[in-house]
N, C-alpha and C positions, 0 to 999 in steps of 0.2 A: 627860293629860300626855305619853303616848307619841306622840300625833299631833303635838303641838307640838315635841317633841324629835326628830322624824324617824325614829321606829321604829313606824310605823303600818301600812304596806303593804310587805311584802318578799318575798323568795324565797330558798329554801335553795340553797346550793351543795353539795349532797350528793355523796358518792362521790369527793371530791377528797382530803381529808386524813383521811377516815374511810370505813369500809365499802368498802375497796378492797384492791388487792394491794400497795400501798405501793411500787410500782416507781418508778424514776426517771422513766420516761415519764409515769406517772400524776401524780406529784407536780408535775412541771415543765411538762407539756404539755396535761393534760386541761382546765384552765381557762386562758384567755388574756385579754388586755386587751379583746378584742372582746366577751367575755361581759359584762364590767362596763359597757361602752358600751351593749350591748343592754339590759341591765337598767335602766339609767338612761333609755333611750329609751322604755321601756315605762311610764314614769311612777311607778316604784316608788322608795321612799326608803331601803331598807336591804337588806342581805344577812345571812343567818345562815350561819355557817361551822362545820359539825361537824368536830371535831378529836379524834382518838384519842390517849390518853396516850402511847403508844409513839412517836408522831410528835414529841411534845414532848420526849421523853427521848432522842431521837436525838443521838448524840455530836457531830454536825455542826450541831446546832440547826436542823435542816431545818424543823421545824414553825414555829418562831418566824420564820425567814427568809421562809417563804411567807406567813405571816400579815402580816408587815411589808409584803411586796409587795402583798398584797390591800388593806391599809390605804392604801397609796399609790394604788392604782387607785380605791378608794372616794373618796379626796380629789379625784382628778382628775375623777371623774364625778358628784360631789355625792351620794354615798351614805354611809350609816352602816353599822355592822357589829355583829352579835352573835357573840361567840365562845362556842361551845357545846362543852363537854367531852362528847363523845358516848360515850366509853368510858373507864373508869378501871381501874386494876389491881384485879382482883377482882370487877368488876361490868360487865356489858353487858346492855342491853335485849334482846339477841338470844339467846334460849335455845338456838336451834338451830344458829347459825353461829359462836358465840364460846365459847371455853373459858375463861371468867372466873368465879370464884366466891370467896366468903370475905370480901368487902369489909365487909359489915355486922357481921362477927364479929371483925375483925382491927384492932387499934389501929395496927399497923404499916402496913397498907394505907390506913387512914384518914389517917395522918400523911403518907403519900406523896401522897394527894389534896390535903391542905392545902398541902403544899409546891408542888404544881403551881399552885394558885391564887395563892399568894403570889408566885411567879415571874411569872405572867400579870399580876397586879396591879402589880408593879414595872415590867413592860414596857409595859403599856397603860393603867394607871390615869390617867396624865396626859392621856389622850385621852377623858376621861369624857363630853365633849359628843358624841362620834361613835362610841364603842365601848361596848357593854354586855356583861355576862357572864351566861352561863347555866350554873349550877353542874354539872348532870349530866343527861343525857338519859334520860328515861323510866324512873323507878323502877317496878319490876314488881309484886312481891307486896305485898299489904296488910300482911303481917307485918313488912315493913321500915320502916313509916312512923314508928314511935317513934324508932328509931335514926336514920332519915333526918332527922327534925326536929332531933335533937341534933347530928348531923354538919353539916347545912346551917347551923345557927346558929353553930356554932364556926367553920366556914369563912368565913362572912360577917364574924364578929368579927375574924378574921385579915386578911381583905381590907380591912376598914375601917381597920385600923391603917396601911394603905398607900394606899388609894384611897377617900377619903371620899365622893366624889360619883358614882361609877359606878352606873348602873342594874344591878340584879342580879335575874335571873329564877329562880324556884324552882317546880318542878312536883311533883305528888303521885304516888301509886301507881297501879296499873293502867295503866302506860304513859302517865302524865300525863293521865288521863281528867278531863274536866270535873266529873263527879259526885264525884270524890275530892278536889277542891280544899279543901273544908271541913276535911279531916283535917290540912292543913298547920298548922304553928305560926303564931301571929300574926307579921306581918312584923317583921323585926329593926329596920327603920327605914323612913322614908317614901320610900326609893328602891328598896325591894324590891317586886317585881311578881309576882303569881300567874300561873303559866304552865300552859297545858294544850295538848293536841294533839287533833285531831279527824279521824278517818277513819270516822265513823259514817254509815250502818250499814256495818259491816265487810263484810258479804256483798255489798254493792254496790261499795264503793270498792276492795275487795281481791279481787274475783272473779277466779279463775284464778291467784291467788298460789301460788307453788310453795315458799315458804320457811316456811309456818306450818301447823300442824295444825288451826288454827281455821277453815280454809277447805277446802271440797271443790273441788279444782282444776277439775273439769269443769262445775260449776254456773254458770249465767249468769242475770242478772237485769237487766231494763230499768229505767230511772228510774221509769216508771209503775208497774211491779210492786213497786218498793221501798217505796212508801208514804211517800217523803220529802216533807215539807212544812216551811214555816217554823215551824209549831207544834212539829214534831218537834225542831228545834234549840232552840227556846225552852225546851222542857221539859228537854232535855239540858243546856243551859247554866245553868239556873236555880240550882242549888246553887253553882256558881262565882260567878255574879253576886251572889248573896246574901252569900257569904263576902267578896268584894271590897268590897261596900258596908259590911259589918260592920266591916271593918278599914281602911276608907278608903284602899284601894289600887286598882289597875287590873288588867285582864286582858290577857294576850298569848297568842294561839294560835300556838305556835311551829312547828307542822306541820299541814297539812291538804292533801288532794288525792285524786285518782282514778287508779287504775291504767290502763295503756295498753290493757288488754283492752276497756275500756268505749268505746263509740262516741264520737266527738267531740261529737255532738249531745247525748248524755246527760251527758257530762262537763260541758258548758256549763250544762246545767240544774242540776246539783248545785252548781256554783260559784255560780251566780246565787242559788240558794235560801239557801245558807249565808251568802253575802255580805250579803244583805238583813238577816239577823239580826245579823251582825257590825256593820254600819253602824247599825242601830237602837240598839245598846247601846254603840257606840264601842269595840268590841273590836279591839285591834291584832292583826295576823296576818302569817304568813310561809308562803307556799305551798311545798309539797314537789313537785318540785324543779326546778332549772333544766334539767338535761339527764340523759338516761339514767335509771338507777335505777328503771325501770319506771313512772315518773311524770313524765317530762320535759315541761315546758311548752314548751320550744323545739323539740321533735321535729316532723318534717315532717307527721306524722299530724294535727296540730292546725292546720296552715296555714290551712285554710278557715274556722276559727272563732276563730283567735287574737285578731284585733282586737276581737271581741265579748268573748271570754274575759277579756282584759286589763281590761275594765271591772269585773270581779267578783273580781279578786285583792285 
């Protein structure tokens, strides 16, 4: 379904309306029309735009005006769009860099979340053929899953009172891990898609990462030393594939990629290996990320391998 609807191969526009300093320069100049033109020239069919709640709550409606502009650019260059709420009041996937807590315990914060999505649905529900919604980025702790299933179903119920036909993406705990997908509630309807992220194995894709305690920054690993094979990803994705089959839905990998510490040659090997498994099972996906963010696909370091790499996005 996602392939036929133009949400099959995409790229994230990270660090623009999320995970940034929210400065005027960032919001208005980090992403330009040429970026959308480039993405389309790469043969991709959609973009995923992470957006933080505070950008949407800006009194000048900055977030909505920039998403409107992005939608205009997508139309011009034949791209679709996923709107991803990357942070909500009281919750962020980023334990170390964000001071957000209490969402899963607070009815007030949950109501605020619902109102965001009702406003997004009013604004973009009419564009259901080209715009999809991702409710919340990377639920973290397993202990949140029961509350998250309740919250996500209530949110979808409210969205559906406004936008009947929009594709909605829902991910599970452990930062949207594939093995956690079976813990999700059955899809609310036939337009709800199971979503996961994949940066496995983390010691390879995040080597040198400075923002997580899960990595020793000085450790390095080659592709050959990592033991990564297609069988590795087959086993990793199996629970998600089985859950999607059980509920007659589809899978979308909303983030995957390799940090810029890894050599271009090894980066290419990882993308090729995971892509083969995506293609085998028809898993839609969206690479992280277009530029900067330590994972930029457009950065000069990948110039020599990019033409080959684009075959495996």
